[in-house]
Phi, psi and omega in degrees: 000324181296326178296314180293323177298317179298314180299319182274001180059044175250126182271122175254116180284318179203151178207147173220155183221135175231129179249142178231140178231137175258118182250150173232135177231122180232169178081196186219137174292320180299319179280342180083017181242028179293138176218145177231158178206156171249120185269338177197145175235136180230141175238129179245117180254140171234123185231139173245120181207144176269354181282170183301137179305323179297322180292319179293318179299323178295319178297318179298317179296319178294318179296322177298313181291335181264002181271116182300318182294313179298320180291326178293327177288315181288326182231083185306147179238158177298142178249128179242126180243135174247153179227125171245118183246117180054040177083001181248126179286126179267153178259000000 
């Protein structure tokens, strides 16, 4: 966010961010049917700025759109995992 604020010439005096995730875990590792999910993600921002609230809100919106992690949650992408075991690539 500080990078976007600098580009937009918005002064952020102080900022903090807290993220919360709600997870669900079902099934059993022993049975081989374990599954997990994230049902909601929340971000709480606290910002101190002397600039116009609209300007700060615009910086926050830009930072949200430019955050790879937030965008990956909102617009899921395929996940590819590779495994190399003892130097041998597994399929």
